[in-house]
Every structure is written in structure tokens, then in C-alpha cells.
N, C-alpha and C positions, 0 to 999 in steps of 0.2 A: 596266473597272470601272464599275458603275452610279453615276450622279451622286448618287443619294440615299443611297448606302452610308455616307458620313461622318456624315450626319444620323442614320441608324439607330444607328450605333455610339455617337455622342454621347448619343442618347436612352437607349440601354441602360445606358450608364455613369451617367447621371443617375438612372435607376430603381434601380440597384444602390446608389448612394450614398444616395439617399433611404431605401431599405429599411434600410440599415445605421444611419442616423441615427434611425430609428423604433425599431428592434429593440434596438440596443446599450444604451440606458438600462434596458431591461427585463430584460436578462440580464447580470449583472455579478458578479464575484467580489469579496467584501469581505475584504481581507487585514489587518484590524485585529488587532493583537496587544496583549495586556495584559502589561506588563513586571512581573516579580516583584521582590522586594527585592534579588535578586542581579543584577538587570539583564538577565535572560534572559526570553524569551517564555514564558508559562505554557503548558504542553502541553494543559491542559484547555480552552483557548480555541481554537476552530477557525475557520478562514475560513468564510464563509457564501456560499451561492448564492441570489441573489434572482431570482425569476421572478414576474411579475405581482403585485408587492407582497407575496409570500410569501417569507419568509426561512427557509432550511433550512441548519443547520450541516453543514459537511463533517465526516466522521469524524476524530476525533483519532488520534494515533499509537497510543495505547493501544487505541482501538476497533479499529484495523486488526490489532493483535496478537491480540485476542480473536476477531475474525472469522476470521483465518487458522487458528487452532487449532480453532475450531468447525467450519470447513469440512472440515478434515482428519478430525475426529472423525465428521462426518456422511458421510464418504467422497465428498465433493465435491472431489476432488483437482484437476481442471483449474481450478476456480474458485480454489482455494487457490494453485496455481502462478501464476495470473494476478496475484496480489498481490506476487509477487517482482519485484524491480527487473530491468530488461532485462539488465544485465551478469551476473546470476546465472543467466539462462536464455538464453544466446547462440544456441542452436539446438535443434532438435527432439530430438536425442540427449540433451542435458542435461535438457530438460524430462521426457523419458521416465525418466531416472535419478532425478529428484526424485519422479516419480510412483511408481516402484517403492519408493523409500524411504518415502514417506508411506503407501502401501498396505500396508506391512509392520506398521503400527500397528493394533492392534485397537481401542484407545481412547486418547484424549488428553483429559486434564482439566487445565485451567489453574488452578493453585493461587494464584499470586501474580505480580504485575508490580511491579517497583521501578525507578524511574529510576536510571540508572547514570552516574556522572561527569558531572553537569550542567555542570561547568566546560568540558567538551569539546563541549557542544551548540552548534549554530548554529541559525539560523532554519530551515534546511533539513535538519538532521541531528539525530537523537536516538537514544540507546542505552538499553536496558532489560535488567535481569536478570530472567529469566522462569523461574518454577518450574512444572514440569509433572508430572503423574502419568501415566505411560505404561504401557500394556499392549502387548507386542509379540507378533505371531503366532509360534507355536512353530517353524514352518518357516523363519523369518527367521534363526534361529540358525546355519544353514549357509551364510549369505551370505558373500561374500569379506571383508567387514567384518561380524562377527557382529552381527545385529540392526540393520544399517545405522547403527551408532553410537548406537543408543538402548538404554537399559537398562529392564528391567521395574522399575516403581516410580518414585521421584522422580528427575527429570532437571532440570538447570539449563542454560539457554541464554542467551547474550547476543545480543539482537536489536537490530540497528541499522536504522533506517528513514531514508529520504531522501524529499524531496518531488520529484514528477515535474513536468513542464512545466505541468500543469494545477493544481498545488498539492495534489495528493493524495499521501498517504503510501504508500510502497512499501518492502517489506523488502529491504534491501541486503546484510545478512549474518545468518547464523545460526551462532553459534560456541559451542564448549564452554567457552571461557574469555574473559575480558575483553581 
């Protein structure tokens, strides 16, 4: 082994540590929460990402629900599936099943989002009652579960979201009842 090798390794470590100390204050996540009168974090207050003294709020849980159904409506199915929490899409087969399900919808219009059972909320879990206006493709009526569980017209779903390791909201359940 070369006698200068330990000095090179120590030098590289010093450069990495110095780089971290310079960069880490510039990129940080602010997880401040405002507590409402019930002692729960308000959902409309999002963590922020600060880069070069510019603060950008992370999307709220309600923003994620809106985005999810807008992506389905715009036929951006892979992007919508990416919003699902990992346990909902454990493998490619399940992802494909979700894709078939969402592709069976001609249109999705989000009508209402209501917080559901705030008493059960935690800092990392929230549930909403979501009302949607759905149009299903006619050929979906012959699916094993007709229309893949969607009805033409008004549909109600209970959507639970969880925070991932980065503090971003992901959809962990889509249910027909609470």
C-alpha cells in the first residue's frame, strides 16, 4: 500500500465533511406545525423546502388528493400511481392492475374533500372523505368487477394518506367506506 494513501483518504473525508457543512444549511426541510384548537396539526400548513433563501411549501395532503385525481383525469396514470404508498403497489403486477382500473375512467371530477375523523389523525396520517363525479368507459362494464368498482356519476371514497421518509404525503388507502 502506498504510504500517501492514508493522507489521501483523510483529505477526501475532510472535503466531503466540508462540503456537507457548506451545503446542509442551504437545503433543509422545515417541519413546523401549527396546532389547532383540538391539539392536532393543521393540514393546510405544510413543511417547507428552503433552497438558497427561497422557501417553497411542500404540497398538503389535500393538494396530493387533488393532484392524484387530476392526473387520472389527464390520463397520466403512471404519475398518479407514483403517488400511491409502496404497500399499495408492491410489484409491477399490482401497478398494472391499478393502471387498468384508472384507465377504465373516461373522466374524474373532484367535487369535495372533507376531513374525516380528525380524532384518528396523527402527524403522519390523515383521512378524507372524497366525493367524485366519475364517467366510466362502456367496455369496463364487462370487467370481472363491473367498472372496476366505479359507478357512473357520484362516487364517495375514503382516502388515507401517510407521510413518506421525505415528509411527502402518499395515498395509503382508497376505500369505499370509512
